[in-house]
N, C-alpha and C positions, 0 to 999 in steps of 0.2 A: 504494500500500500504506500503510495507516494505522499509527500507532505501536502499536496494540494487537496487530495481526498481527505486527509486527516483534518485539514483546516475546515473544509466544508462540513465534515461530520461534527467537529467541535462547535462551529457556529450554529448548526441545526440543533445540537444538544443544548446549547445556551438558550436558543429561542424556546425550545420545548420546556426547559427548566424555568424560564421566565413565565411562561403560560401557567405551568403548574403552581409556581409560587404566587402568581396573581390570584389563584383561587383559594389558597390556604392562608395567605397573609392578611392581616387586618387592613382597613382602608388607609390608615396613616402608617408610613414606614420611614425609617431613617434614610436620608439620602445624601447627607454630607457629614463627614467625620473630621475630628481634629487628629493631630498626629498621635495623641495618646489614646485614641479610640473612642473618645466621647462624641456623642451625637451633637452636631451643630445646627442641623436643620432637619425637620420632618416634612415629608411630602406625601402626595397621594400615591397609591400603589400603581397607578397608570404610568408613573415615571419609570417603572421597570421596562416598559416598551420603548421609551425614549433611549434608555441605556442600550437596549438590544439593537435599536436602529443605528446608534452610533457605532456599535461593533460591526454591524453589517456594512456600514459606509466605509469604515476603515479597511475592512477586508476587501471590499470592491476597489478601493483606491490602490491597495497593494497589488491586486490582480491586474488592474489597468496599467500600472507601472511595469509589471513583469511582462505584459503583452506588448508594451511600447518601450523597448529598451533605449531608444534614442533620447528619452527623457531623463535617463540616469546620467549624473555627472560623476566623473571619476578623477582621482588624483594623477592618473597616468593617461598618456595619449592613446586613444583607441585607433588601432591599425587593423588592416584586414587579417593579420596573423593572430592578433590577440582578441579580436572582437567576440568570437564564440565563447572563449573561456571567460572573459569578463562578464558577458551577459549571463552565463551560467552561474558564476559566482555571486553576482548581485541578485539574481532571481532566488538563489538559495538563501542568501542573507535576508531578503525580504520575507521569505517564507518562515524563517526562524523567528524574525522579529514579529511577524504576524502571530505565530504560535505563542510567543511571550505576551503579546498584547491580549490575546484570548485568555491566557492564564490569569492575567491581571483583572480582566472583566469577570472571570469566574470568582476571583477573590472578592470582588465587590458584591456579587450576589451572596457569597458566603457570609460576609460581614453583615449585610442587611438582614439576612435570615437569622443569623446568630443573635443579633440584638432583639429581634421581635420574638423569636421562638425559644429564647433562653438556651441556646446551644452553648456548650463550653467552648471558649476560644483560648488558644495558647499564644497567639501573636496579635498585637494591635495592627490595625490596617496600615499605619505608617511604616511599620516594620516590613509588611508584605510588599508595599510599594517600593521601599528602598531595596529590598532583595530583588525584585523584578527589574528595577532600573540598573542594578549592578550587572545582571546577566545581559541586558540589552547593550550596555556600554562595552562589556567584555566582548560580546559578539561583533559589534561594529569595529572595535579596534583590531581584533584578530583578522577579520575579513579585509579591512583596509590594509593591514600590514602585508597580508599575502598578495594583494593586488599591487602594492608598491614593489614587492619582490620581483614581480614580473617585469618591471621596468629595467631592473639591473641586468 
């Protein structure tokens, strides 16, 4: 199973989980959190679908960029010799970043659900966000480093 199918499956699972949570959560849900995990704002549960729409839009944006590689800027000159490899590397990078973004959105649903349904939590949301951003940064640095190595 390639990453594109995994991404589509995860987005579908996210939408399905959002629909399920819509029916079991109360009308008012937490929608904004502080770094320590405290609720800063409560909203209607319809906002679950706004969050799901944002995830779908981000995923479609990544798919668009992968299908139109001329939109990608690189730190190296693109030549006929390295074009295929660079496009493949950046497509792979965008797929990994998309999976990390999806994981971040799942953590948002988890935090919303845990506050309302009194599920035990081991991490505050700020810690999850920091952990996800570290993985994104490491992935971007590693892929750009490998692209620069092609130049030498």
